[in-house]
N, C-alpha and C positions, 0 to 999 in steps of 0.2 A: 567884267563880265565877262562870260561864257555865252553868246546865245546860239542856241541849233536851229535846222530846218523849221522844224516844228514837232506839235507833240497832238497827242489825242488824249483826252480823259472826256470821259461820257459818250463818247461816240462824237464829239465835236471837237474840232482842229484848233489849235493855239500858233497864232503866228507870233505869239508876243510872247514866248515863251524863251526863259535866262535860267541859267546854273551863275550865281553869286559865290566867289571862293574870297570869305576874310578871316584874317584871325582863326585858321584853321577849320575853320566851321565851314561847309559848303550849303545853301540856300536857294529852292528851287523856288521860279517864280513864275505865276501866270498873269498878264497883264499889270502885272506890277504888283500884285496881292500875293503874298506869304502863301505857300503852299507845305511846305517840309522844310524841314534843316536836321541835320545832324550833330547839332551844337551836342553841349554834354546834359545836356538838362532833355533832352530827349530819345537821347540813349538810356538813361536811367528810365524817363516814361517805358519803354521800352523792355528793358530788363523786370519790373514790378508787374510789370501785366501780361508777359510772352513765357507759355510753360516752356521747359526745359526742351530744345532740341536735342536732338539726339536719331542717330540712324541716319537715315535717308531723307532728306529735308527739301521742301517744295515749298517758294514761297509766290504768290499768285499778287504781281505789282511789284515792279521795281522800284519805281520814285528816285533815289537816289542812292538805293541800294544800302544801303541803314541798315535794315536787317543783315544782310550778309556779308558783310564787313564786318560787324559784331558780333555774327555766330556761326561764321562756314566753319569754324576748329572745332566745333561743338558737334559737327557733321561726319558722318562716313561720305554722304555725299551731298550736294549741293544744290540744288536749279530754279531758276528763276522764271516765270512765266511771264513774260511781258507782249503787250500787242505793239508797241510803238518800236517798229525797227530804230528810228532815229536814235531815239532814248538808248534803246542797248545798246549799240553803235559807239556812241559815246561813254558811258558808264563802266561796258565790258573793257574797253581801256585798261583798269586799273586794276581789273580781276582777274589773274589767270586759275584760280581754283574754285571758280562759281562756273555754273554750267549757264548759258543763257541761252533761253529758247524763245523763239521768235511765236505770239500764235493768242489770241483770243480766250480768257479760261469759259467763253460761255459754250464755244463750240468747240473746243481742244480735247486730245485725247489723248495716253499714251497705255502701256504694256505696264508701264513701271510700276511697281507698288511702293510707299513714301511710308515712313513712321511716324514722320509730321507733316502736316501742311498747316501752312500759314495763309491766310488770304488778308492781304494788306491793303483791303478797299478805302477809298478815305468816304465814309459817311457823307460828310460834305461837299464833296464832288459829285454827287449822284445825287439827284432827288427820289428816286426809287431803293435805296440802301436796303429796307428790309427784306425787300420781294425778290433782290437780285440776290441778297446773302443766302437767304433762303435755297433759291435754287442754287447757287454754287456751291454749298455746304453739302445739300442732295445729291449734286452731282460728283462731289470730290470723292465724297464716301467710298466709289467704286476705285479711287485710286490709291486705296488705304490698306498696309497691312494689316492682319490680322487684328495687333490688339494698336492699331496707330490710332491716331488723333488729328483732327482738327481743333484750328483756336481761330478765332480772329479779333481784333477789337472792336466796342461798341463804343462810342465816343459822345461828345456834345447831348447827354443827356438822351440819348434814344434806351429803349429798355429790350433787355435779351430777347432773343426767339424762343 
């Protein structure tokens, strides 16, 4: 298991953050609870529910870089926006073809326009998911090209916006 100093989720600091690498899969745990994994089952899940990545892509929320690892080659450029610098420093060591941006999605701005934006915000990590995702969808519309698209996953039984 590889430990990182700390991680922030939903504005809270987690000192008991760890990444476990086993049998070719990487798992992110917070306080010994599984948060995400890059196992084959998870990859297949993303492939089914995420529309085709194309052109200039932005993913908000880094996690284990699962999306970047599996979809970067479908894009002309691939940017990740993540607020936890420690997590970026750890994950970015593995990826030279992805641009990592340290910033908070709620305050971040850019002049760059994207063809596809994916908000990879886990609703099980934030009690205000519906309110936050509505705000972010509205905000990130300003960063889309003319025919650009925003997507996000709604899991665990929540209804679409």
